N, C-alpha and C positions, 0 to 999 in steps of 0.2 A: 736394575735391582738384583742383588745377589740372592741365591737361594736362602741364605741365613736371614736376610732382611725380609724376604717374602714369607718365611715361616712366622715372623713376628707381625708383619703388616699387610700381607697379601695372601698368596697361596703358592705352594711349591710342591713339586712331585719328585719322587725317587723310586727306583725299582728296588724292592726288598728281595734281593736274589737269595735263593736257597731255602726260603721258608717252606716247611712241609705242609702238604694238604692231604689229609687222611679222610676218606669217606668211610663212615660206619653205617652199615645197613643191616636189615634183618628185624624180625619181630621183637627181639629182646634188646635192641640197641639202646633205648632210653633207660631201661632198667639197669643194664650193665654199666653204662657211663655214669649213671646216678650213683652207683655203688663204688665207683672208682675215682670220683672227683669231689672237690670241696664245695661245689655250688649245686643249686637245685636244677637238675637237668629235666626231671620228669614234669615240671610245671611249664616248660617251654612249649610254645605253640609254633607252628611253621611261620617263618619270617622273623622269629625272635632269636636271641642268643645271649651268651654270657661269657665272662672270663672266669677261669677256674685253675686250681692247682691239681696235679696228680701227686699223691704222697705215697711213701712206703709205709710199712707197718709201724715204723718208729716215728712217723710224723714228719720225716724229712721231705723236702720238696724235690721230687724227681723231675718235674717239668711244669710248665704252664701252657695254656692254650686258650685261644678264642674258639668257642663252640657255637656253631650255628645250626639251628633246627630247621630242616627242610621237609617237604611233604613225604619223601620216601627215605630220608637218611639224615645223618648229622655230618656236617663238614667241620673238621678240626684244623685250625690254622695254627702252626707252631713255629717256634724259632728253629733256625737251621741246626743248632746244636742238639735239639731234642726230637727231631722228626723220626729218626730210627728208634730212639729210646721209647717214645710213646707208642709207636706201632708195636714193638716187641712186648712192651708192658701190657697193653690191652690184649694182645694175642695170647699171652701167657694165661690170662684169666678166662678166655673163651673155651669152655669145656663142653657143657651140654647146651650152651646157649645158641639160639638162632641169631648169630651175629657174623657178618662178613666185613673184612677190612680191605681197603684198596688205596694205594698211593695214587693221587691224581697229578698229572703233569701240568700243573698250573703255576703261574708266577703271580706276584703281587705288586701292584703300583699303589704307593701311598700318596694321597693328595691331602695336604695338611696346611693349616694356617687360618687366620680369621676370615678370609674370603673363600675358603675351600668350598663351602656350600654354594656360593654364588657362581663360582667357576664350574662346578659340576653341573649345575642346572643349565648354565649357558652352553655347555658342551653337549647337552641333550640327555644327560644321565638322570636316573631317578635319585631322589634325596631321602633316604630313610630318616625318620624323625628321632627315634629314641636310640640310646646307646646299644650297640650290638644288633639292632635291627638290620635286615638285609633284604635287597630286592634284585630281581633279575634285570639285566640290561642287555637284551639280546642273548648272546651266548656268554656274556660276562655276568658277574655278580658284584654288586656294590654293597658294602657293609659300613655302618657308622662306627668305625674303629680308628684309634689314633695310636701311633707309635711314640709320638713326642709328648703327648698330653695336651697339645693344642687341638682345636677343633679339626676334625679330619675324617677321611674315608679310606678304606682299602677297596681296590678293584681287583678281583680275581679273574684271571683270563689266561688263555693260551699265549705263549710267548710270541707267536706269529701275529697275534692281535695287537701287540704293542705299537707296531708301525702305523696302525690306523688310529689307535686311542690317543697317543701322545701328542701328535700335531693338533688334534682337536682340543686337548686340555690347554696347550700353549696358546692356541688361537683365542681361547676363552680367558686368558690372562694368567695361567699358571707358569711358574718359572722352574726350570730344572735345578735341582739342588744335589749336593754331594751327600754321600752317606755320613761323612764327618759333620756336615752342617746339621743334618737331622739328629745326629748323636749329641751335639752340643746343646741344641734346643731341648732335647729329651732330658738332659741332665739339669739344665736351667729350670725346667718345669718339675723336677723331682720325680720323673717317671722311670722306674727301674726296668732293666731288661734281663731276662733269664740268660745266663751264660756270662754276664758281667757282674750284676748286682745280686742275683738270686741263684742259688745252686743247692745241691744236696746237703751242703754243710748246714743249712738253715731249716728251722721249722716254720710253719705257716705264719704265725703271728709276728715272728721276728721280721718278716719281709714287709710288714706294715701296708698290706694291700687288702683292706676290708671288702673291696669289690669282688674278691675271689672267694669269700667265705659266706656260707649260709649255716646258721646255728640251729635250725629246727627242721632239717631235711631228712633226718633218719640216719641210719648207719652207712658208713663208707670207710674205705681203707685209710687208716691213719686218724680216724675221728677221735679215738680214745685220747690221743695226745692233744689234739686241738681242744677238746672239751676240758681236759685237765688244766691246760694253760688258761682257758677262758674262766674257769671257776676259781682257780687259785692265783691267777695273775703271775705265774712263775716263769717269766722270761727275764733275761739279764741284758739283752741288747735289742735295739730296734733300728731298722733302716730309716735314715733321715737325710734330707738335703742340707748341704753346708755352703756357705760363702766364705772364701779364704782370702785374706789380704796378701795375695802374691800373684804373680803372672806366670808361674811355673807349675803346671799341673803335676801333682804327686803321682807316683806309680800305685797301682792296686796293691793292697797289703800294707801301705804306709800307715803307721800308727800316729794318733794324735793324743796329746796329754791334757790332763787337768789335775791340779793338786799334786803334781809330781809323779803321777802314774798314768799308764796307758788307759784311755777311756773311749777310744773309737778307732775304727779301721776303715780306710778308704776302699771302695770297690770300683768306682769310676770317677774321672775328673776331666775337666776341659776348661779352657780359657773362654770366658764370656766376653764377646766383643762389645756388648752393650754396657756392661759394668766395668770392664777392664780388670776384673778379678776372676779368680778361679772359682768355678762352681763344682760341687762334688756330691756324691752319695756315699754314705758311710754307715756302718753299723755302730751305733752309739750306745753306751751303757744307759740302761733304762732311766736312771736318776737324772741324766742329762739330756734325754731324748725329748726335748721340748723347745719350741722356738725361743731364741734369746740366750740359750746356754752358750757359754764360751769355752773354747778349746784352744790348744796351742799346737802349731805345726812348725817346729824348729825356729821359734821366735815370731812366726807369722800368726796373727789372730784369725781364728776360725769361729764362725757363729752358726749355730743350728737355726734353720729357717723353716717356714711352713711351705709345703709343696704347693706349687701353683697348679699342678695337674689335679683335676677332680678325682676323688677316690671312687 
């Protein structure tokens, strides 16, 4: 079984190299992170977590992160492109706060697919039940987080621990997959990634990730723009999944048309081996950002679809 097939029908693992791990400690850690992110940090209890955006004052998305509440600190798990940016952004706002930041030398193993839970349990690991819950596994940490939108887990550990972990996962039934196989399934499931589909170009609601937003948490950086958009519905584009009748994935930035005008812009695309068609994510004009809407890509039919990944 290939890694791609395992992500659909079994369980596959990949090392997500370069992801940042930032430890945020100190008495004011929850208050500061609460004031700097789009989700409700202060209501998290140890063992819980959430997904959130960091915004600038203009409401643009500086970065995203998985945020895990632990007994003595918070652990921020970030994309490689934003690890330094988030650290410097938080550090800039630490003035009189009792907050300390530390980059941790940890790597991430993603275990994903419909049998991921079964494999993790067979390998002797704990199985957190709710999204973003996390539990220790010796010197490792297991979190219920997915990069593809399929059921899955992240295991945070020192790189030297991989030589012990990975044979155990494979003995339990996991298949090694490539980063490109994970990327293809991510796009099939409509799960965006910061650095490809989300950037500072966009405001929070345009990214179409309601799991990142909490609308009754109090003030935070960029909230004025988020609230204005929520109350007035003033956005012109929304990130949506597409299926395109072609076998040639278009480049990021490629425009799609409807009614003779540009109505969408591709951010990422891949050929789906299961459908034989290209799957993509694109920012689509609001009036067409609903399943079933039709677009044109150089004569090839493109259809807006519903994301398979749970929001």
